[in-house]
Legacy VTK file of the C-alpha trace (Angstrom):
# vtk DataFile Version 3.0
C-alpha trace
ASCII
DATASET POLYDATA
POINTS 372 float
8.349 15.157 -51.184
8.907 18.463 -49.105
5.178 18.249 -47.759
5.921 14.473 -46.865
9.277 15.194 -44.922
7.279 18.319 -42.916
4.508 15.676 -42.051
7.264 13.164 -41.045
8.522 15.576 -38.972
4.887 16.673 -37.136
4.162 13.229 -36.718
8.020 12.376 -35.335
7.402 15.442 -32.597
4.014 13.859 -31.485
5.312 10.432 -31.476
4.314 8.026 -28.395
6.983 6.330 -26.515
7.449 4.857 -23.159
9.800 7.776 -22.487
10.298 11.409 -23.755
13.719 12.880 -24.216
14.879 16.163 -25.733
17.834 18.337 -25.467
16.449 20.264 -22.236
14.632 17.120 -20.572
14.282 13.444 -20.182
11.335 11.946 -18.613
11.745 8.227 -17.586
10.150 5.282 -15.414
13.277 3.199 -14.897
13.194 3.143 -11.060
11.393 0.627 -8.811
7.480 1.981 -8.669
8.271 3.988 -11.928
5.335 3.772 -13.948
3.159 5.262 -16.845
2.565 3.680 -20.143
3.254 6.247 -22.725
5.054 9.744 -23.024
4.086 11.936 -25.937
5.444 15.568 -26.134
2.869 17.855 -27.029
5.110 21.191 -27.806
8.581 22.083 -26.902
7.421 22.573 -22.807
4.541 20.221 -22.864
4.131 16.410 -22.198
1.159 13.714 -21.905
1.792 10.923 -19.730
-0.531 8.012 -20.532
-1.692 5.640 -17.431
-3.143 2.338 -18.283
-4.015 -0.684 -15.760
-2.246 -4.111 -15.835
-5.329 -5.589 -16.933
-9.024 -5.257 -17.047
-11.419 -5.481 -15.373
-9.999 -3.576 -12.498
-10.938 -1.243 -9.263
-9.336 1.827 -10.920
-6.459 3.515 -8.628
-4.207 4.956 -11.416
-0.558 5.078 -10.200
2.175 7.101 -11.422
5.873 7.921 -10.588
8.142 9.334 -12.977
12.048 10.855 -13.250
12.372 14.199 -14.661
16.219 14.833 -15.502
16.302 18.404 -16.671
19.473 19.978 -17.882
18.421 23.356 -17.205
16.015 25.519 -15.030
12.581 25.612 -16.890
8.807 25.581 -16.379
6.933 22.511 -18.056
3.408 21.223 -18.418
2.316 17.591 -17.925
-0.829 15.989 -18.744
-1.720 12.570 -16.946
-4.025 10.978 -18.886
-5.829 8.232 -17.479
-7.489 5.292 -19.252
-10.226 3.099 -17.593
-10.503 5.388 -14.732
-10.149 9.039 -13.207
-7.303 10.159 -11.189
-7.071 9.577 -7.496
-3.487 10.117 -6.353
-2.329 13.815 -6.072
0.715 14.791 -6.998
4.029 15.390 -5.190
7.590 16.088 -5.924
10.852 15.355 -4.423
14.644 15.872 -4.938
15.662 12.783 -3.193
12.645 10.280 -3.297
12.736 10.720 0.497
11.227 13.920 1.202
8.022 14.870 -1.125
5.934 17.983 -1.182
2.629 18.435 -2.708
2.453 20.257 -5.954
-0.796 22.331 -7.423
-2.894 20.737 -10.259
-6.307 20.564 -11.805
-8.488 17.564 -12.842
-10.677 17.572 -15.997
-12.295 14.836 -16.468
-9.637 11.783 -17.114
-7.149 13.966 -16.975
-4.966 15.569 -14.455
-2.621 18.707 -15.223
0.258 20.102 -13.439
2.693 22.741 -13.949
6.318 22.144 -12.861
8.936 24.633 -12.102
12.041 22.175 -12.649
15.604 22.788 -11.139
18.682 21.760 -13.163
19.098 18.017 -11.847
16.719 15.385 -11.295
13.046 15.699 -9.992
10.369 13.025 -8.992
7.075 13.267 -9.529
4.517 10.465 -7.901
1.110 10.199 -6.622
2.341 9.505 -3.328
5.611 8.823 -1.326
7.669 6.083 -2.875
7.914 2.813 -0.348
9.425 0.173 -2.625
10.709 -3.455 -2.039
14.035 -2.237 -0.874
12.427 0.117 1.969
11.056 -3.010 3.452
14.116 -4.799 3.317
15.771 -2.135 5.437
12.688 -2.078 7.698
12.774 -5.900 8.247
16.637 -5.646 8.934
16.216 -3.346 11.825
13.497 -5.554 13.462
16.060 -8.813 12.586
18.821 -6.710 14.537
16.486 -6.499 17.689
15.829 -10.189 17.781
12.636 -11.003 15.572
13.180 -13.920 13.101
12.849 -13.591 9.307
11.281 -16.227 7.439
10.223 -16.793 3.959
6.610 -17.900 3.638
6.697 -18.512 -0.494
7.247 -16.859 -3.477
5.634 -14.102 -5.834
4.519 -15.170 -9.350
7.939 -13.615 -10.366
9.925 -15.401 -7.577
10.211 -12.394 -4.920
10.331 -13.888 -1.520
7.195 -13.511 0.247
8.414 -12.669 3.777
7.420 -12.738 7.380
8.673 -11.432 10.540
7.980 -13.328 13.557
8.058 -12.356 17.449
8.235 -16.018 19.443
6.129 -16.251 22.749
5.655 -18.969 25.299
2.071 -19.562 23.968
0.206 -21.153 21.315
-1.718 -17.856 20.506
-1.110 -15.734 17.243
-1.559 -12.440 16.306
-1.383 -11.728 12.457
-1.023 -8.496 10.572
-0.310 -8.164 6.746
-0.131 -5.165 4.376
0.516 -3.857 0.813
-2.015 -6.395 -1.063
-2.542 -3.273 -3.249
0.745 -1.411 -4.328
-0.223 1.971 -4.596
-1.646 2.145 -0.843
1.050 4.229 0.735
-0.762 5.662 3.790
-1.990 2.189 4.555
1.658 0.980 4.530
2.917 4.191 6.785
0.098 3.366 9.419
1.039 -0.330 9.256
4.850 0.640 10.005
3.886 3.193 13.000
1.391 0.493 14.427
4.074 -2.187 14.169
6.623 0.030 15.588
4.613 0.265 18.582
3.699 -3.151 18.780
7.392 -4.004 18.747
8.384 -1.048 20.929
9.998 -0.796 24.269
6.700 -0.152 26.496
5.885 -2.374 29.399
2.689 -3.113 27.198
4.412 -3.993 24.144
6.581 -6.407 26.026
3.682 -7.919 27.731
1.811 -8.424 24.623
5.102 -10.181 23.108
5.020 -12.207 26.151
1.591 -13.598 25.680
0.995 -13.795 21.965
3.247 -15.055 18.992
3.396 -12.182 16.088
3.315 -12.794 12.365
3.844 -9.706 10.240
3.706 -9.869 6.586
4.251 -6.068 5.629
4.735 -6.703 1.635
2.229 -9.113 0.138
2.786 -8.089 -3.279
6.258 -7.189 -4.041
5.915 -7.911 -7.889
3.147 -5.390 -8.053
4.888 -2.991 -5.710
8.003 -3.110 -7.990
6.007 -2.594 -11.055
3.752 0.314 -9.765
0.831 -1.908 -10.319
-2.713 0.162 -9.875
-4.376 -2.975 -7.704
-3.497 -6.376 -8.802
-0.370 -8.832 -8.652
1.257 -9.900 -12.096
-1.159 -12.585 -12.150
-3.573 -9.943 -12.574
-5.668 -10.743 -9.637
-6.667 -8.234 -6.747
-4.996 -10.325 -3.940
-7.501 -9.108 -1.667
-10.038 -11.032 -3.385
-8.117 -14.345 -3.576
-8.342 -15.487 0.102
-11.307 -18.200 -0.580
-10.169 -19.372 -4.031
-6.266 -18.978 -3.017
-5.182 -19.172 -6.635
-2.198 -16.747 -6.351
1.186 -17.771 -4.618
1.348 -14.945 -2.629
-1.706 -15.923 -0.710
-1.232 -19.423 -0.670
1.961 -18.621 1.013
0.341 -16.933 4.080
-2.765 -19.405 4.014
-0.264 -22.484 4.250
1.654 -21.008 7.197
-1.306 -20.339 9.195
-2.503 -23.851 8.788
0.833 -24.857 9.899
0.050 -22.973 12.992
-3.040 -24.488 13.547
-1.673 -28.063 12.781
0.845 -27.602 15.307
-1.755 -26.492 18.018
-1.678 -23.126 17.660
-4.550 -20.673 17.513
-5.014 -17.429 15.554
-6.446 -15.072 17.759
-7.039 -11.924 16.087
-5.730 -10.341 12.697
-5.394 -7.249 10.751
-4.750 -5.787 7.080
-3.900 -2.262 6.183
-5.092 -0.329 3.262
-5.783 3.037 1.458
-8.963 4.564 0.481
-10.575 7.952 0.279
-10.963 8.461 3.841
-9.884 6.886 7.265
-12.237 3.685 8.236
-12.432 0.436 10.222
-14.157 -2.488 8.326
-15.190 -4.904 10.971
-16.826 -7.984 11.344
-20.499 -7.473 12.750
-20.813 -8.010 16.458
-23.572 -10.630 16.230
-21.290 -12.470 13.519
-20.828 -15.314 16.162
-17.188 -14.182 16.829
-15.766 -14.788 20.533
-15.896 -12.446 22.457
-18.200 -10.560 20.372
-17.453 -6.867 21.533
-13.680 -7.168 21.347
-13.221 -5.182 18.367
-16.228 -2.494 19.609
-14.193 -2.208 22.843
-11.186 -1.469 20.989
-12.292 1.251 18.617
-14.296 2.918 21.313
-11.351 3.211 23.745
-9.350 4.460 21.035
-12.088 7.126 19.634
-11.837 8.574 23.545
-8.183 8.902 23.350
-7.702 10.386 19.777
-10.825 12.791 20.213
-12.020 14.802 18.329
-10.329 13.041 15.418
-13.175 10.838 14.201
-12.929 7.035 14.154
-15.480 5.565 11.339
-16.272 2.087 11.709
-18.247 -0.099 9.128
-19.379 -3.367 10.242
-19.883 -6.149 7.584
-19.293 -9.464 6.036
-18.738 -10.284 2.394
-18.711 -13.907 2.264
-18.324 -13.856 -1.465
-15.615 -11.687 -2.103
-12.585 -13.503 -0.954
-11.140 -10.428 1.415
-8.818 -11.175 4.095
-10.907 -10.182 7.135
-13.864 -12.455 6.073
-11.049 -15.359 5.476
-9.779 -14.788 9.218
-13.228 -14.879 10.421
-14.949 -17.733 8.772
-11.281 -19.879 8.787
-10.087 -19.167 12.132
-13.447 -17.903 13.980
-11.848 -15.104 15.146
-12.356 -11.226 14.796
-10.305 -9.185 11.954
-10.236 -5.780 10.826
-9.345 -3.771 7.538
-7.509 -0.831 8.864
-8.204 2.015 6.072
-6.221 5.131 5.960
-7.456 8.194 3.749
-5.155 8.875 0.751
-4.699 12.447 1.602
-4.797 11.957 5.390
-2.162 14.386 7.331
1.222 12.027 7.610
1.520 13.192 11.195
-2.186 11.890 12.025
-1.420 8.693 10.175
1.538 8.099 12.820
-0.639 9.613 15.823
-3.694 7.328 15.380
-1.511 4.276 14.309
0.233 4.286 17.371
-2.791 5.085 19.177
-4.921 2.232 17.793
-1.994 -0.090 18.584
-1.645 1.017 22.407
-5.359 0.490 22.583
-5.496 -2.794 21.054
-2.618 -4.153 23.077
-4.685 -3.357 26.167
-8.074 -4.701 24.930
-6.104 -7.892 23.705
-4.822 -8.694 27.083
-8.236 -9.112 28.039
-8.545 -12.091 25.861
-9.192 -15.503 27.879
LINES 1 373
372 0 1 2 3 4 5 6 7 8 9 10 11 12 13 14 15 16 17 18 19 20 21 22 23 24 25 26 27 28 29 30 31 32 33 34 35 36 37 38 39 40 41 42 43 44 45 46 47 48 49 50 51 52 53 54 55 56 57 58 59 60 61 62 63 64 65 66 67 68 69 70 71 72 73 74 75 76 77 78 79 80 81 82 83 84 85 86 87 88 89 90 91 92 93 94 95 96 97 98 99 100 101 102 103 104 105 106 107 108 109 110 111 112 113 114 115 116 117 118 119 120 121 122 123 124 125 126 127 128 129 130 131 132 133 134 135 136 137 138 139 140 141 142 143 144 145 146 147 148 149 150 151 152 153 154 155 156 157 158 159 160 161 162 163 164 165 166 167 168 169 170 171 172 173 174 175 176 177 178 179 180 181 182 183 184 185 186 187 188 189 190 191 192 193 194 195 196 197 198 199 200 201 202 203 204 205 206 207 208 209 210 211 212 213 214 215 216 217 218 219 220 221 222 223 224 225 226 227 228 229 230 231 232 233 234 235 236 237 238 239 240 241 242 243 244 245 246 247 248 249 250 251 252 253 254 255 256 257 258 259 260 261 262 263 264 265 266 267 268 269 270 271 272 273 274 275 276 277 278 279 280 281 282 283 284 285 286 287 288 289 290 291 292 293 294 295 296 297 298 299 300 301 302 303 304 305 306 307 308 309 310 311 312 313 314 315 316 317 318 319 320 321 322 323 324 325 326 327 328 329 330 331 332 333 334 335 336 337 338 339 340 341 342 343 344 345 346 347 348 349 350 351 352 353 354 355 356 357 358 359 360 361 362 363 364 365 366 367 368 369 370 371
C-alpha cells in the first residue's frame, strides 16, 4: 500500500490538465485568444504545454497564449510541445496585454523551450501580440464616430456578427478590404489597421478616394476562430481562405451575398485586397496577362511603392489558384478585377509594418484614381 501511494503521488504530480496550479503559480487560458490544450507540471519549476490544432488536416500555424499568475518572484521553464506541426510564432510577454517584449527561446524539433523570470503578479505569454474581438469593436467605434456606417453582413458559425464598415461615395464603384481570415495572423491585421487608417485619414488624397469610391471594410472575418485562438480555421473546421468558391461557411456567405447585392443594384467591384501573415513580406497578385482591366494596375502600384520605400524590398509573386478558393482568385474570376493578398512577415519590425502599409495605401490611392 505504501508503494501504491507513492506511485499515485508521482502520477498526480505529472497529471495533464487544461491548467496548472500550485501554491506558487497558476497557468490559465481563460481570456480571449487564450490557447493551449494541456498543461503538465514536470518538476517544481518546469511545465509542459501541449499545443494541438482545432482539427485536421491543417496548414500548421501553432498559436498559443497563456496567463501566468505568480504569487512570488521566481524562475520557471516552459516547454511548448506542438502536435501536428512545429513552432512558428516566437514568444512575447506582456504585463498588460498591450505592450509586448520578445523573450529568449530555443527550438528543438517540435518543442520550444522558454526560461521566464516571473514577477509577482500577472504575466501574459503569447506567440504574437493579442488583437482580439474587443479590439476590433473599439477600432470600429472610432470610425463610426467619424461618420462611417457599421453594418452586420451576417453571422459566424457561433452567431457572432460579421461586421463591415462602409464609406459611401456618390458613385457605383466599390473597393473591398478584408482581414483576419486566419486567427493568428496578427502582423497582417496590424498592416490592415495602418492601411485603413491612411485610406480613411484626413489627407487630400484620401478624401478624393472616398469621394470617388465606396469602401467596404471587413477587418475580422473569423471572430469565432479569433476568440478561440484557433491555428487557422473557423469553428466549422474550415480554412476560410479556401472556401470562396464553395461558400459552405456562413462567414464567407455573408460577404459574398453583400457583394452580389452591390452588383445586383448596379454597383461595380473595382479592386479588392485581403491581409495575411506568413514567414516574410510578400504581395500575391494576379498575373498581368490574366485578362483583368487595366492589366498593369497592380504592377504600377507596386512599382511606385518600391520606389518610395527603397531599399525596403517589395516582393511580388503573381499567380492564380483556380481550384483553391482563395479570396483574390474569387474576386478576379467573379468580378473581373484585380485583387491582391497582402502578406506580412511574422517577425517584421512593427514600425516597418506601419510605414510600409501606410505607404502602400498612399500609392494605391494615387493609382486607383487613374481607373477609367
